[in-house]
Each structure stands twice: as C-alpha cells, then as structure tokens.
N, C-alpha and C positions, 0 to 999 in steps of 0.2 A: 337691040341685040341682047340675046339671053345671057344672063350672068353665068359664069362658071359656078359649078356646085362647090359649096363649102365642104370642109372635112369635119367629120365627127371624130374627135380624139377621146379615147378612154384612157384616163390617167390614174394609175394607182398611186395614192398619196401616203401610203404607209399606215401604221396602226394608230397614230395619234400625235406624235411629236412632229411639228411642222418642219423640222430640220431633216426628217427622214425621207422627204421627197427627193427623187433623183434630179440631177442637173438637167437632163433632157425634159423631164416632166415639168420642172419649174419654168424652163425656157418657153415651152409651148403654152403653159398655163398663162404666162404673163403677156403673150403676144396675141391671144385670141380675143375677139370682141365679146363673146358670150361664154359664160362659165355656168354649167348646169350641175346639179347635185340632187340627191334625194331630199325631199322636204323633211323638216323636223316636226316636232310637236307644235301645236298652236302657240304662237308668240315665242318660240324657242328655236334657234337654228339647229339643223341636224349636225351630226358628227363630222361629215365631210366638209360642210360649209365652215364649221369652226376651225378645222385644221388649216384650210387655205386662206382664211379671212385676212391674215396679215400680209399675204403675198399679192393680193388683188389691188388693182388701181380703181379710183373712183369712176372712171369712164367705162369700165367693163360692166356689162349687164349681167345680173345674177338671175338664173332661171331655176326655180325650185320645181322639181317634178315629183308627183305623188305616186308612191309605190306602197299600197296598203299591206299591213302585216296580217294577212289572212291566208287560209288554205284553199279557199274557193277558186277553182281554176277559171271560171267565167269572169269573176271580179278581177282577178289578176290580169287576164288577157286584155280586158277592157282598159285597165290602167296602163298597161304596156303600150297599147295602141295609142292612147291619148298622149302619153309622154313622147312617143316616137313622132307623132304629128306635130307636137310643139317644137321639137328639135328640127324637124323637116322644114318648118316655116322659115327658119333662119338659114338652113343649108341651101335651100333653093334660091335664096337671095345672094348666094356667094359668101355668106358669113361662116367662118369656122366656129365650131362649138367644142369646148372641152368639158367632158363629163368627168367629174372627179369622184373617186370611190375610195373609201378607206381600205387599207390593205393593198391587194393586187387585183387588177381588173379581170383576171382569168381564174381567180380563186374564190368560188362561192360569191360572186359579185353581182349586184343589181345591174351593172353595165351589160352583162351577157344578155339579159332579157331585152334591154333597150336596143342593143345592137342587132340582135337577131330579128326582133319585130320590125325595126326600121328597114332592114334588108328585105324582109318579106313584103312590106308595103311599098317600098321604093327600091327595087333591085339595083338602080344606078347610084345609090348612096355610097359615098366614100368614107371608109372607116379605118382608123389606125389606132393601135393600142400601145401604151407605154407601161411596162411592168413596174410594180412597186414591191415594197417589203410587206409580206403577209404576217399576221399576228403570231403564228407558231414560231417563226424565226426570231421575231422581236422578243417573244417570251423566253426562248432559250438563251438569248443574249443577256437578258436581265437576270436569269437564274445562274448564268455563268457555266452552263453545261452545253455540250454538243447535242443537237437534236438527234442526230444519228452518227454512228461511226462504223467503219469497216463494212461488214455485210449485214448490218442490222436492217430489218424490215420495218418501215413506217406505215401506219394506217391512220387515216384521218376520218373522223365521223363528223358530218356537218352539224347534226343535232341528234340527240338520242330520244327516240320515241318508244323503243322497245328494249328492254334489258337484254334480250337475246342478241341484239346487235353488238352490245358491248362484250358479252360473253364470247361471241365468235371472234371479235377483234383481239381479245386478250389471248385467245387460243392460238392465233396464227401470226401475230405481230410481235416484234421486240419492243417497239415504242408505239404508243397510242396517243393521239391527240383528239380531245373532244372539244369541238367548237361550241360556243354559246351554251355552256353547261348549266347555267343558273336554274333553269326550270326542272332539271332532273338530278340535281346534285345529291339529294338525299338517297335516291336509288343507286346512283353511281357509288357513293360512299359505302353503302352496304355490300355491294359487289366486291369492291376493292378490299374491304375488311375481311370478307370471307376468303379471298384469294391471297391474303397477307401481302397486299401491295400498297398499303397506305403510306408506308415509310419511304417508298420510292415514287410517290406521286406529288405533283405540284399544281397549285392553282395560281393563275395570274389574272388579275382583273384590271381592266383599263390600262393595258400595257403601254408604257412610254409617256403616259399623261401625268400631270402633276399629282393627281390623286390615285395613282396606281397602287395596288396592294399585292403582295406576294405571300403565299402560304407554302412552305416546304414541310414535308411530312405531315400528312393529313390525319394522323392518328387521333389527335385531340380536337379535330374540327369537323364533327359530324353534322353540324347545323349551320353552315355558313349561309348568310344572306348575301347573295351575289348579284351584281348588276348584269345587264344584258351582255355587255362586252366582257365576258369572262371565258377563259379556256382552261382545260385541265390536261396536263401531260403525265402519262404513266410510263415509267421505265419498267416494262414487263420483265425483260431479261437483260440485265446489265452485262455489257461486254467485259472481257478480261482487260486488265491494264494494258496499255499500248506496249507491244513487244519491241525488242531490239530491231527486228526486221522492219516493223512499221516506222520506227524512228529513223532508220537509215533511208527508207523510201521517202519520208517527209523531208529529210535533209537534202536528198538528191533532187526532189521536186523543187524545193526552194532555190537551190543552186541554178537549176535549169531556167526557172522563171526570172531570176535576176540577170 
C-alpha cells in the first residue's frame, strides 16, 4: 500500500534569536522527522541551522540543501531542482519535512524557490507555511522606533544594484528599508548625505544575535564594514507627533480589544 505523502512545512524562524520562533513553528519543528535548511559554508553551519540547533532532538535528521549565491539563472534552477528532489525523496515516503528559514518564509526567502520548484516537479506535493518575524520588524524593535505609523508609506528594497533605485524610493516613500546593504553601503551613504538624511538613518547588523550592532545617525559612519546580515532604515519624512485624536483612537482600540 502506498504511503500517504508527507508535508513540506516552511517555517519562518525569525532574524536570529532562537526565542523569536512562533509557538506553532516550534511545535511543528519538534514533531517532524526531517529538518531541512540552506547549507552553510564548508565546516560551518548556516544561519538557519544555528538558530534552531538547540530546539532539535538527536533522532531528527538534518538535511542541508545547497543554494548557491550566484546570479546565473541556469545554475540557480539546477540547484532548486536538486534541492526539491532531495525533499521529495522523504515526502513520497510519508515523512514530513520542515524547511527552516531565517526571518519569514514569504519575505525574500529561499523557501519560495524550493516550494515553487517542488510544486512544478511534483504537483501533488503538500506544502504549508508558518510565518515568522522578518528582520525589519526586529530592527525597529531594537531601535525602539515604530517602523511606520499613521499613513506613512513603506518601501523595501531587497538589495541595491543601482543608485537610481534608492533615489526613486526616497522620492516616493516615507520610510525606506534596504536589505543586505553591506555591498553598497558607501554608495548609499553618499546619497543620504546629499539628501541630508543621515541623521534619520539607522543600520542594524545581525539583529537579535549576541553580536548585534546598532548605528543611529550615520553622519560619522561613512565607511562601515558590515556583515551580510545588515539592513538600513531611512526615515525619509518623519510624521508629526501623535495627535490627541490618535491617542483617543488608540485608547478606544485598547478598550475594545480588552
């Protein structure tokens, strides 16, 4: 008798602090027989594996999947197909697989490529996702600022390859978040200096991890050497202080929720 198909779970495990995984994510993570994640550098576990390491049990199998950091579409598609087939080997045997991804699985996540490729190759595959805390929200919490309030418009750039992308974002948004800003930081700094936005810009590197670093007001930081997991938040147009009407609305909302 053919075994029922296992389920591929995509679990967002947050930006780094193992305690920021959701209760639902942790429950599923600890009950599946197979835990998959992007492979790290040779002889070093990747970020996602490090985050969940203390939550796993010895009997759970760890499955490292290779996703190369290249722009070549053919190379990427080949890697996604290989990873999808590795996962499928377990699913077709009725084994559930949890793929863990830092941040949220729907927010610039490797899981998207894995899930879409798996469905293309095996349309009957069963896939479920569990959301997580993405790094811009974690960074705002660390900074002690709201990411957006009232009618502010938020624009997120995944990575900046052309300065014109940033210029356009600063023209139309009230708050701009630049993900993985390390490779273009010097260019970004120059743009922010010209627009007089350095004082309202923040860099957070390795948010929520023990070695996290925060830079507020970038005026005196033109040459930061940043790690890969770094983001920049720009408050382009700061909102006015909360009005009495806003405070009344907030109080009313709190009363209704309680």
